[in-house]
N, C-alpha and C positions, 0 to 999 in steps of 0.2 A: 403335432411336435413342443413339449414347452419349452420358452423361453431358456438358451444357457444349455438345453442340452444337450447331449450330443447327440449324429446322426448314424444310425446303426450302421457300421462295418460290415463288408459284404467279402463270402470268401465265397472261391470256387473253387469246386475240384473236381475229375475230367471222371466220366464213368469209363471212359475207353481211349483209353492211350490214343495207344491207332486205329486209321479209319482210313481206305484206297480210297478216292476221291479223283479216278486218271483223266478226268476233264476239267478239273481245277487245278490253277497253275498259279504259281506266284512268281513275280519277274522284280525284282525293283526299279526296273529297266521302260516294265509295265505300269502305271499308273500305282507307284511308290512304294511295289508291292502286296498290294490289295490284293486280292481271292477274283481271282481272271476266270474267264471262259476260254480252256482251251489257246491258253495264248494270248488271244484276242483282248483287242481293249474293250472292253464288253464286263464290267465287272459283275459276281455275283449280286451284291445287294443290290444292285441295280433288277436284276432281272426279279429278286424273289420280289422286290418293292412293285417291280411291274405284276408280276403275278396275284400280290394281297389285295392290291389296288382294281379286281377284275380282269385285267386282259389277258384272253385263255393265248392257249400255245403256241393256236395258228394267227392271229393277233400280232404278236410273238417275233414268229419267225418270219411274215412276210414285213415286218418294220424292222428285225434287224435280219436280212437273209443269211447272214454266214451261222445264223443259230439255228441248233439242230433240237427236233424234239427230244435227248435226249441229253443236251446241253441242260435245258430245264430243267429235266426231273432231278438232274445230279442237284443242279446248286440247290434246289428247294430242298435234298438230303442231307449235304453240309448243312445248309442252316439247320436243319431241324437237328442235325447233328453236333451244330456249337446248342443246338437248345436247350441240348439235354444233359447238359452239367448241371452238379448239385450244387445249392449257393444256400448254405447254413448266412442267419442274419447275427449278430450278438453287440 
């Protein structure tokens, strides 16, 4: 980008406004309202980050015994849902 040029503005529009995630919860008193797994202090972002870093479901459940394999799958589906928003750059 040339000096003095403005940065692109990103506008996001949701393809699917409504999606149900029964294992993903939001509570202002738990992690400041971050998306967490079933009301626990385990943020979805942590689960997704560990999976993308190569940790297996079995390893995650061993490291975090309160997690269930279904929690991990739902965290990944939630992340995918967030990522499927349309982005237009102007």
